[in-house]
KEGUBA-679578 format. One record per residue (C-alpha): residue in one letter; x, y, z. Coordinates in Angstrom, 1 decimal, decimal comma. Example, Ala and Ser with C-alpha at 12.3 -4.5 7.8 and 13.67 -1.06 7.14 Angstrom:
KEGUBA-679578
+------+--------+--------+--------+
! type !     xx !     yy !     zz !
+------+--------+--------+--------+
!    a !   12,3 !   -4,5 !    7,8 !
!    s !   13,7 !   -1,1 !    7,1 !
+------+--------+--------+--------+
end
This chain:
KEGUBA-679578
+------+--------+--------+--------+
! type !     xx !     yy !     zz !
+------+--------+--------+--------+
!    m !  -35,8 !   44,1 !   70,3 !
!    d !  -32,7 !   44,7 !   71,5 !
!    p !  -29,4 !   43,0 !   72,7 !
!    d !  -30,9 !   42,8 !   76,0 !
!    k !  -34,0 !   40,9 !   74,8 !
!    a !  -31,6 !   38,4 !   72,5 !
!    a !  -29,6 !   37,6 !   75,3 !
!    a !  -32,9 !   36,8 !   77,7 !
!    l !  -34,0 !   34,4 !   74,5 !
!    d !  -31,0 !   32,9 !   74,8 !
!    k !  -31,2 !   31,9 !   78,0 !
!    q !  -34,8 !   30,7 !   77,9 !
!    d !  -33,8 !   28,5 !   74,7 !
!    e !  -34,1 !   25,0 !   75,6 !
!    l !  -31,6 !   23,9 !   73,0 !
!    a !  -28,8 !   26,4 !   73,7 !
!    c !  -27,1 !   23,5 !   75,2 !
!    y !  -26,3 !   22,0 !   71,6 !
!    r !  -24,4 !   25,3 !   70,4 !
!    q !  -21,1 !   24,4 !   72,2 !
!    e !  -21,4 !   21,0 !   70,3 !
!    f !  -20,5 !   22,6 !   67,2 !
!    y !  -17,7 !   23,8 !   65,5 !
!    l !  -18,3 !   27,8 !   65,1 !
!    k !  -15,6 !   30,1 !   63,6 !
!    e !  -14,9 !   33,0 !   66,0 !
!    g !  -15,9 !   36,3 !   64,6 !
!    v !  -18,5 !   34,5 !   61,9 !
!    i !  -22,5 !   34,2 !   61,9 !
!    y !  -23,2 !   31,2 !   59,8 !
!    m !  -27,1 !   31,7 !   58,0 !
!    d !  -26,5 !   29,0 !   55,5 !
!    g !  -27,4 !   25,6 !   57,3 !
!    n !  -30,1 !   25,3 !   54,8 !
!    s !  -27,6 !   24,6 !   52,4 !
!    l !  -24,7 !   22,9 !   54,1 !
!    g !  -25,1 !   22,2 !   58,0 !
!    l !  -22,1 !   22,7 !   60,2 !
!    p !  -20,3 !   20,0 !   61,9 !
!    s !  -20,7 !   18,9 !   65,2 !
!    k !  -17,7 !   17,0 !   67,5 !
!    r !  -20,0 !   14,0 !   67,8 !
!    t !  -20,2 !   13,9 !   63,8 !
!    e !  -16,3 !   14,3 !   63,5 !
!    a !  -16,0 !   11,3 !   66,1 !
!    a !  -18,1 !    9,1 !   64,2 !
!    l !  -16,3 !    9,8 !   61,1 !
!    l !  -12,8 !    9,0 !   62,7 !
!    e !  -14,7 !    5,9 !   64,6 !
!    m !  -15,0 !    4,9 !   60,7 !
!    l !  -12,0 !    5,6 !   59,8 !
!    e !  -10,6 !    3,6 !   62,4 !
!    a !  -12,9 !    0,4 !   62,2 !
!    w !  -11,4 !    0,4 !   58,3 !
!    k !   -7,6 !    0,6 !   59,6 !
!    e !   -8,6 !   -2,2 !   62,3 !
!    h !  -10,9 !   -4,7 !   60,3 !
!    g !   -9,7 !   -4,1 !   56,9 !
!    i !  -12,5 !   -6,3 !   54,4 !
!    d !  -13,9 !   -7,6 !   57,8 !
!    g !  -15,5 !   -4,5 !   58,5 !
!    w !  -18,3 !   -5,4 !   56,5 !
!    t !  -19,6 !   -7,3 !   59,4 !
!    k !  -17,2 !   -6,8 !   62,0 !
!    g !  -17,2 !   -3,7 !   64,6 !
!    d !  -19,9 !   -1,7 !   66,3 !
!    k !  -21,6 !   -0,6 !   63,0 !
!    p !  -20,9 !   -3,1 !   60,2 !
!    w !  -21,0 !   -1,6 !   56,8 !
!    y !  -23,3 !   -4,1 !   55,4 !
!    y !  -25,9 !   -2,9 !   57,1 !
!    l !  -25,4 !    0,5 !   57,8 !
!    s !  -27,6 !    1,9 !   55,1 !
!    e !  -30,7 !   -0,1 !   56,9 !
!    t !  -29,3 !    0,8 !   60,4 !
!    l !  -29,3 !    4,7 !   59,5 !
!    g !  -32,7 !    4,1 !   57,6 !
!    g !  -33,9 !    3,2 !   60,6 !
!    q !  -32,5 !    6,1 !   62,8 !
!    s !  -33,8 !    8,6 !   60,2 !
!    a !  -37,5 !    7,0 !   60,1 !
!    f !  -38,7 !    9,5 !   62,9 !
!    l !  -37,2 !   12,9 !   61,1 !
!    v !  -40,0 !   11,9 !   58,0 !
!    g !  -42,8 !    9,9 !   60,3 !
!    a !  -41,8 !    6,8 !   59,1 !
!    k !  -41,9 !    3,1 !   60,2 !
!    p !  -37,9 !    2,1 !   60,3 !
!    h !  -38,4 !   -0,4 !   57,1 !
!    e !  -39,8 !    2,5 !   55,2 !
!    v !  -36,4 !    4,3 !   54,8 !
!    i !  -33,3 !    3,8 !   53,7 !
!    v !  -30,1 !    6,2 !   53,8 !
!    t !  -28,3 !    5,7 !   49,8 !
!    g !  -27,1 !    7,6 !   47,1 !
!    s !  -27,7 !   11,0 !   46,4 !
!    t !  -30,9 !   13,3 !   46,2 !
!    t !  -31,1 !   13,5 !   42,0 !
!    v !  -30,0 !    9,6 !   42,1 !
!    n !  -32,7 !    8,6 !   44,2 !
!    l !  -35,3 !   10,6 !   42,5 !
!    h !  -34,2 !    8,9 !   39,0 !
!    q !  -34,9 !    5,5 !   40,9 !
!    l !  -38,4 !    6,5 !   42,8 !
!    a !  -39,5 !    8,0 !   39,2 !
!    a !  -38,0 !    5,0 !   37,1 !
!    s !  -40,1 !    2,8 !   39,8 !
!    f !  -43,5 !    4,5 !   40,1 !
!    f !  -43,8 !    6,6 !   37,1 !
!    k !  -45,7 !    3,8 !   34,7 !
!    p !  -47,2 !    5,7 !   32,1 !
!    e !  -50,6 !    3,8 !   30,7 !
!    g !  -53,1 !    4,8 !   28,1 !
!    k !  -54,2 !    8,5 !   28,7 !
!    r !  -52,1 !    8,8 !   32,0 !
!    t !  -48,5 !    9,8 !   30,7 !
!    k !  -47,6 !   13,0 !   32,5 !
!    i !  -45,9 !   14,2 !   35,5 !
!    l !  -46,9 !   16,7 !   37,5 !
!    a !  -44,2 !   19,1 !   38,9 !
!    d !  -44,0 !   23,2 !   39,4 !
!    e !  -42,1 !   25,8 !   38,0 !
!    l !  -40,4 !   27,2 !   41,2 !
!    n !  -39,2 !   23,6 !   41,7 !
!    f !  -35,3 !   22,9 !   42,3 !
!    p !  -33,8 !   22,5 !   38,9 !
!    s !  -31,9 !   19,3 !   39,1 !
!    d !  -35,4 !   17,8 !   40,2 !
!    i !  -36,8 !   19,2 !   36,8 !
!    y !  -33,6 !   17,9 !   34,8 !
!    a !  -34,4 !   14,2 !   36,4 !
!    l !  -37,7 !   14,6 !   35,4 !
!    q !  -37,3 !   15,4 !   32,1 !
!    s !  -34,7 !   12,7 !   31,6 !
!    q !  -37,0 !    9,9 !   32,9 !
!    l !  -39,9 !   11,1 !   30,2 !
!    s !  -37,0 !   10,9 !   27,2 !
!    l !  -36,4 !    7,6 !   28,5 !
!    k !  -39,8 !    6,4 !   28,2 !
!    g !  -40,1 !    8,1 !   24,7 !
!    l !  -41,9 !   10,9 !   25,6 !
!    d !  -41,7 !   14,4 !   24,9 !
!    p !  -40,4 !   16,5 !   28,3 !
!    d !  -42,2 !   19,8 !   26,6 !
!    t !  -45,5 !   18,3 !   26,7 !
!    h !  -45,3 !   15,6 !   29,2 !
!    l !  -43,8 !   17,4 !   31,8 !
!    v !  -46,6 !   19,7 !   33,4 !
!    k !  -45,5 !   22,4 !   35,7 !
!    v !  -48,0 !   24,4 !   37,9 !
!    k !  -47,7 !   28,2 !   37,6 !
!    s !  -46,6 !   30,8 !   40,3 !
!    k !  -49,1 !   33,7 !   40,4 !
!    d !  -46,5 !   35,9 !   42,2 !
!    g !  -43,2 !   34,2 !   41,1 !
!    q !  -42,4 !   33,1 !   44,6 !
!    t !  -45,3 !   30,6 !   46,2 !
!    l !  -47,3 !   28,2 !   44,9 !
!    d !  -51,2 !   28,0 !   45,6 !
!    e !  -52,5 !   24,2 !   46,9 !
!    d !  -55,7 !   25,0 !   44,5 !
!    d !  -53,6 !   25,6 !   41,5 !
!    i !  -51,8 !   22,2 !   41,8 !
!    i !  -54,8 !   20,4 !   42,5 !
!    a !  -56,3 !   21,9 !   39,6 !
!    c !  -53,7 !   20,5 !   37,7 !
!    m !  -54,1 !   16,6 !   39,0 !
!    t !  -56,0 !   16,1 !   35,7 !
!    e !  -56,9 !   12,8 !   34,5 !
!    d !  -53,6 !   12,4 !   32,2 !
!    v !  -51,1 !   12,9 !   35,3 !
!    a !  -49,7 !    9,7 !   36,3 !
!    m !  -47,1 !   11,0 !   39,0 !
!    a !  -46,8 !   14,1 !   41,0 !
!    v !  -43,1 !   15,5 !   42,6 !
!    l !  -43,4 !   18,6 !   44,5 !
!    p !  -41,2 !   20,0 !   47,2 !
!    t !  -42,3 !   20,2 !   51,0 !
!    v !  -40,7 !   23,6 !   51,0 !
!    l !  -39,8 !   25,6 !   48,0 !
!    y !  -36,1 !   26,2 !   48,0 !
!    r !  -36,0 !   29,8 !   47,1 !
!    s !  -39,1 !   31,2 !   49,1 !
!    g !  -39,2 !   28,6 !   51,9 !
!    q !  -42,7 !   28,3 !   51,5 !
!    l !  -44,3 !   25,0 !   53,3 !
!    l !  -46,8 !   23,2 !   51,3 !
!    d !  -49,4 !   21,2 !   52,7 !
!    i !  -48,4 !   17,7 !   52,1 !
!    e !  -51,5 !   15,9 !   53,7 !
!    r !  -53,9 !   17,9 !   51,6 !
!    l !  -51,7 !   17,4 !   48,3 !
!    t !  -51,4 !   13,4 !   48,9 !
!    k !  -55,2 !   12,9 !   49,6 !
!    a !  -56,0 !   15,0 !   46,7 !
!    a !  -53,6 !   13,0 !   44,3 !
!    h !  -54,8 !    9,7 !   45,3 !
!    e !  -58,4 !   10,8 !   44,9 !
!    r !  -57,5 !   11,3 !   41,4 !
!    g !  -55,5 !    8,3 !   41,0 !
!    i !  -52,3 !    9,8 !   41,1 !
!    i !  -49,2 !    8,5 !   42,6 !
!    i !  -47,2 !   11,6 !   44,7 !
!    g !  -43,9 !   12,0 !   46,0 !
!    f !  -42,0 !   14,6 !   47,7 !
!    d !  -38,8 !   16,5 !   47,7 !
!    g !  -37,8 !   16,9 !   51,3 !
!    c !  -34,3 !   18,9 !   50,8 !
!    h !  -35,6 !   22,1 !   52,4 !
!    s !  -37,5 !   20,8 !   55,2 !
!    v !  -36,1 !   17,3 !   56,7 !
!    g !  -34,7 !   18,3 !   60,1 !
!    a !  -36,3 !   21,5 !   60,3 !
!    i !  -40,2 !   20,2 !   60,2 !
!    p !  -41,4 !   17,1 !   61,7 !
!    h !  -43,3 !   15,3 !   58,9 !
!    e !  -46,1 !   12,2 !   59,2 !
!    m !  -45,4 !   10,5 !   55,5 !
!    h !  -46,6 !    7,3 !   56,7 !
!    k !  -49,8 !    8,6 !   58,4 !
!    w !  -50,3 !   10,9 !   55,4 !
!    g !  -50,1 !    7,8 !   53,3 !
!    t !  -47,2 !    9,6 !   50,8 !
!    d !  -46,2 !    7,4 !   48,3 !
!    f !  -42,3 !    8,3 !   48,0 !
!    a !  -40,0 !   11,0 !   49,5 !
!    y !  -36,6 !   11,8 !   49,1 !
!    w !  -34,1 !   14,3 !   50,6 !
!    c !  -30,5 !   15,2 !   51,3 !
!    n !  -28,4 !   14,8 !   54,5 !
!    y !  -26,2 !   17,4 !   54,1 !
!    k !  -28,5 !   21,0 !   55,1 !
!    y !  -30,5 !   20,6 !   58,0 !
!    v !  -29,0 !   17,2 !   59,2 !
!    n !  -25,8 !   18,3 !   59,3 !
!    g !  -24,4 !   15,2 !   57,7 !
!    g !  -21,4 !   16,8 !   56,2 !
!    p !  -21,0 !   17,9 !   52,4 !
!    g !  -21,8 !   14,9 !   49,9 !
!    a !  -23,7 !   13,2 !   52,8 !
!    a !  -25,3 !    9,7 !   51,9 !
!    a !  -29,0 !   11,0 !   51,1 !
!    g !  -32,1 !    9,2 !   52,4 !
!    l !  -35,4 !    7,9 !   50,8 !
!    f !  -38,9 !    6,9 !   51,9 !
!    v !  -41,4 !    4,3 !   50,1 !
!    h !  -44,7 !    3,6 !   51,8 !
!    e !  -44,9 !    0,5 !   53,5 !
!    k !  -48,0 !   -0,4 !   50,8 !
!    h !  -45,6 !   -0,8 !   47,9 !
!    l !  -43,0 !   -2,5 !   49,4 !
!    g !  -42,4 !   -6,0 !   48,3 !
!    k !  -45,3 !   -5,1 !   45,5 !
!    k !  -43,5 !   -3,0 !   43,4 !
!    r !  -40,5 !   -3,7 !   41,7 !
!    p !  -37,3 !   -1,2 !   41,9 !
!    g !  -37,2 !    0,4 !   38,2 !
!    l !  -33,5 !    0,5 !   38,6 !
!    g !  -31,8 !   -2,6 !   39,9 !
!    g !  -28,6 !   -3,0 !   41,8 !
!    w !  -26,5 !   -5,4 !   43,9 !
!    f !  -27,2 !   -3,8 !   47,3 !
!    g !  -31,3 !   -3,7 !   46,4 !
!    s !  -30,9 !   -7,5 !   46,9 !
!    n !  -32,6 !   -9,5 !   50,0 !
!    k !  -29,5 !   -9,6 !   52,3 !
!    e !  -29,5 !  -13,2 !   53,0 !
!    q !  -29,3 !  -13,9 !   49,1 !
!    q !  -27,0 !  -10,9 !   48,1 !
!    f !  -24,0 !  -13,3 !   48,2 !
!    d !  -25,6 !  -16,0 !   46,2 !
!    m !  -24,5 !  -14,5 !   43,2 !
!    e !  -27,4 !  -15,5 !   41,4 !
!    h !  -28,5 !  -13,1 !   38,0 !
!    t !  -32,0 !  -13,3 !   39,1 !
!    f !  -32,6 !  -10,3 !   41,2 !
!    t !  -34,5 !  -11,0 !   44,5 !
!    p !  -35,2 !   -7,2 !   46,0 !
!    a !  -35,6 !   -6,6 !   50,0 !
!    d !  -38,7 !   -6,3 !   51,0 !
!    t !  -37,9 !   -3,1 !   52,9 !
!    a !  -37,2 !    0,7 !   51,4 !
!    g !  -33,4 !   -1,3 !   51,1 !
!    a !  -34,6 !   -2,5 !   47,7 !
!    y !  -34,0 !    0,7 !   46,0 !
!    q !  -30,4 !    1,0 !   46,8 !
!    i !  -28,8 !    0,7 !   43,8 !
!    g !  -24,9 !    0,7 !   44,8 !
!    t !  -22,5 !    0,1 !   47,4 !
!    p !  -23,3 !    2,3 !   50,2 !
!    h !  -20,8 !    5,1 !   50,7 !
!    i !  -19,7 !    4,5 !   54,2 !
!    f !  -17,6 !    7,3 !   55,3 !
!    s !  -20,5 !    9,7 !   53,6 !
!    s !  -22,8 !    7,9 !   55,8 !
!    a !  -20,7 !    7,6 !   58,9 !
!    p !  -21,2 !   11,2 !   60,5 !
!    l !  -25,0 !   10,7 !   60,3 !
!    s !  -25,5 !    8,3 !   63,2 !
!    a !  -24,0 !   10,8 !   65,7 !
!    s !  -26,1 !   13,7 !   64,1 !
!    l !  -29,5 !   11,6 !   64,3 !
!    d !  -28,6 !   10,8 !   68,1 !
!    m !  -28,6 !   14,7 !   68,8 !
!    f !  -31,9 !   14,9 !   66,9 !
!    r !  -33,7 !   12,1 !   68,9 !
!    e !  -32,5 !   13,7 !   72,0 !
!    a !  -33,6 !   17,4 !   71,3 !
!    t !  -37,1 !   16,0 !   69,5 !
!    m !  -38,7 !   17,0 !   66,3 !
!    a !  -41,3 !   19,1 !   68,1 !
!    a !  -38,5 !   21,4 !   70,1 !
!    i !  -36,5 !   21,8 !   67,2 !
!    r !  -39,7 !   23,4 !   65,0 !
!    r !  -40,6 !   25,6 !   68,2 !
!    k !  -37,1 !   27,2 !   67,9 !
!    s !  -37,0 !   27,5 !   64,0 !
!    l !  -40,8 !   29,1 !   63,7 !
!    s !  -39,2 !   31,4 !   66,9 !
!    m !  -36,2 !   32,4 !   65,2 !
!    t !  -37,5 !   33,3 !   62,0 !
!    r !  -40,3 !   35,3 !   63,7 !
!    v !  -37,9 !   37,4 !   65,6 !
!    m !  -35,6 !   38,0 !   62,1 !
!    m !  -38,7 !   38,7 !   59,9 !
!    d !  -39,9 !   41,4 !   62,5 !
!    l !  -36,1 !   42,9 !   63,2 !
!    i !  -36,4 !   43,2 !   59,5 !
!    e !  -39,6 !   44,7 !   59,3 !
!    e !  -38,5 !   47,2 !   62,2 !
!    e !  -34,9 !   48,1 !   61,0 !
!    l !  -34,6 !   47,9 !   57,5 !
!    s !  -38,2 !   49,7 !   56,4 !
!    g !  -37,1 !   52,0 !   53,7 !
!    f !  -34,1 !   49,7 !   52,3 !
!    s !  -36,6 !   48,0 !   49,9 !
!    f !  -36,5 !   44,6 !   51,3 !
!    e !  -39,3 !   42,4 !   50,7 !
!    i !  -39,7 !   39,4 !   52,7 !
!    v !  -41,5 !   36,7 !   50,3 !
!    n !  -41,4 !   33,7 !   52,2 !
!    p !  -45,1 !   33,0 !   54,1 !
!    k !  -45,2 !   34,6 !   57,5 !
!    e !  -48,1 !   32,0 !   58,9 !
!    d !  -46,2 !   29,2 !   60,9 !
!    a !  -48,0 !   26,8 !   58,9 !
!    r !  -46,9 !   27,7 !   55,9 !
!    r !  -43,3 !   28,7 !   56,6 !
!    g !  -40,0 !   26,1 !   56,5 !
!    g !  -36,5 !   27,2 !   58,3 !
!    h !  -35,6 !   30,3 !   56,5 !
!    v !  -36,5 !   34,1 !   55,4 !
!    a !  -36,3 !   35,0 !   52,0 !
!    l !  -35,4 !   38,5 !   51,4 !
!    m !  -36,2 !   40,1 !   47,9 !
!    h !  -33,9 !   43,3 !   46,7 !
!    p !  -32,8 !   44,3 !   43,4 !
!    e !  -29,0 !   44,1 !   44,9 !
!    a !  -29,3 !   40,9 !   46,4 !
!    a !  -26,1 !   39,2 !   44,9 !
!    r !  -23,5 !   42,3 !   46,1 !
!    i !  -25,6 !   42,6 !   49,4 !
!    c !  -24,3 !   39,0 !   50,0 !
!    k !  -20,8 !   39,8 !   49,4 !
!    a !  -21,1 !   42,8 !   51,4 !
!    l !  -22,5 !   40,4 !   54,7 !
!    k !  -19,6 !   37,9 !   53,9 !
!    q !  -17,0 !   40,6 !   54,1 !
!    d !  -18,8 !   41,8 !   57,6 !
!    g !  -18,5 !   37,6 !   58,5 !
!    v !  -22,1 !   36,9 !   58,1 !
!    i !  -22,6 !   33,8 !   55,7 !
!    p !  -26,0 !   34,0 !   54,1 !
!    d !  -27,2 !   32,3 !   50,7 !
!    y !  -27,8 !   33,8 !   47,8 !
!    r !  -30,5 !   32,3 !   45,0 !
!    s !  -30,7 !   33,9 !   41,5 !
!    p !  -32,0 !   36,4 !   40,5 !
!    n !  -32,6 !   38,6 !   43,5 !
!    i !  -33,2 !   36,3 !   46,5 !
!    i !  -31,2 !   36,5 !   50,3 !
!    r !  -31,6 !   33,5 !   52,2 !
!    l !  -31,1 !   33,6 !   55,9 !
!    a !  -31,5 !   30,4 !   58,0 !
!    p !  -31,0 !   30,4 !   61,7 !
!    a !  -30,2 !   26,7 !   62,5 !
!    p !  -32,0 !   25,6 !   65,7 !
!    f !  -28,8 !   23,8 !   67,0 !
!    y !  -26,5 !   26,6 !   66,9 !
!    t !  -28,0 !   29,9 !   66,1 !
!    s !  -28,5 !   32,4 !   68,6 !
!    y !  -31,1 !   35,0 !   68,9 !
!    g !  -28,1 !   37,3 !   69,8 !
!    e !  -26,8 !   36,2 !   65,9 !
!    i !  -30,0 !   36,7 !   64,4 !
!    w !  -29,8 !   40,5 !   66,0 !
!    k !  -26,6 !   41,3 !   64,8 !
!    t !  -27,2 !   40,2 !   61,3 !
!    v !  -29,8 !   42,5 !   60,8 !
!    q !  -27,5 !   45,4 !   62,4 !
!    f !  -25,2 !   44,5 !   59,8 !
!    l !  -27,7 !   44,6 !   57,1 !
!    k !  -28,6 !   47,9 !   58,2 !
!    t !  -25,0 !   49,3 !   58,3 !
!    i !  -24,4 !   48,1 !   54,8 !
!    m !  -27,6 !   49,5 !   53,1 !
!    r !  -27,5 !   52,8 !   55,2 !
!    e !  -23,7 !   53,3 !   54,0 !
!    k !  -24,2 !   51,7 !   50,6 !
!    r !  -21,2 !   49,4 !   51,5 !
!    y !  -22,8 !   47,0 !   48,7 !
!    e !  -22,0 !   49,3 !   45,9 !
!    q !  -18,1 !   48,2 !   46,2 !
!    f !  -19,2 !   44,9 !   44,5 !
!    e !  -20,7 !   43,6 !   41,5 !
!    n !  -24,3 !   42,9 !   41,3 !
!    i !  -23,5 !   39,2 !   39,8 !
!    r !  -23,3 !   36,0 !   41,5 !
!    e !  -20,0 !   34,1 !   42,1 !
!    v !  -19,7 !   30,4 !   40,7 !
!    i !  -21,0 !   28,9 !   43,8 !
!    a !  -23,7 !   31,4 !   45,0 !
+------+--------+--------+--------+
end
């Protein structure tokens, strides 16, 4: 790989036309789209249009205008369904990742008899663990004994056989990541769902690091529930309203664990009765009023995904991470970097995870050179080329910056500790 080959790949790129739609800062290579995606001109316009609707209609914006706010969460849920392989009524855009997990756990975790435990894993994102611990405590159960965490053999990845072995007869519900946030390992969601159901276990997935990067078939696989953020690969903006999926086999049958006004049947919501009548769609799992401005950019962003198709996005993502891994192995041998994400396409998410003892200060040196990476404690550098706006030329440049930083030991001018926000 050299600049000419990178340029040739960029000319062949089927998604290259979308790069010009995003706000890219001159002299900066953005490799942090798996933490916060960049804004596009379309999402900016959508947000401004919603502001205009507020100015034009005032309170009537709930029922008037091109995108009435009263139905916005359901509309966006229907638009989002293809990202996770769901039916439109199985998805709702609402809340935040952790709020949605609390709602889903409160709804699906029903300890009975000997089934009183929740299965998770020791590599999961801390917020998920906090929420599950809270749900156990609220039911009078000790998180230290009732939250089972699957162990990792290498500290970076999980073995599906180990996960299934932990699906014992005392487990009521399993909550696992689709893609591990540090290493980028993609779990076999279909296999794990089947194994859980064979053992009478409800299973749900955290899709924060896969939705918008990897195609899913949640309905077909029979997954009970899933939840995800929309500010990473989906480019919905900081604090964007999140999404959740509930399989239709549960809709209208399982009552939401946390009731809220906006979870009501839309035709009855303004009857103002004290008897909660939940919607018969995933909308039942809403709790509070939709966050209109935090949802507005999503419609425009989802249009881009539908145009591009998830198949094309996944093709480019796999190609870019493959090129990056090859370059790292060619250019950075001898500098103590270790690629810890799976290298097989079927097991790899959307980012490359590099382990290095000096990871924190290497990230600081990269930022000084205009490359925006992501650091994850204690020693992981995450590099996430985004299919919509990252070029192959930028991938080549990023590795060259890394090579210069290591060869000249420029990272030594920084402390090897994370910033307040890593």
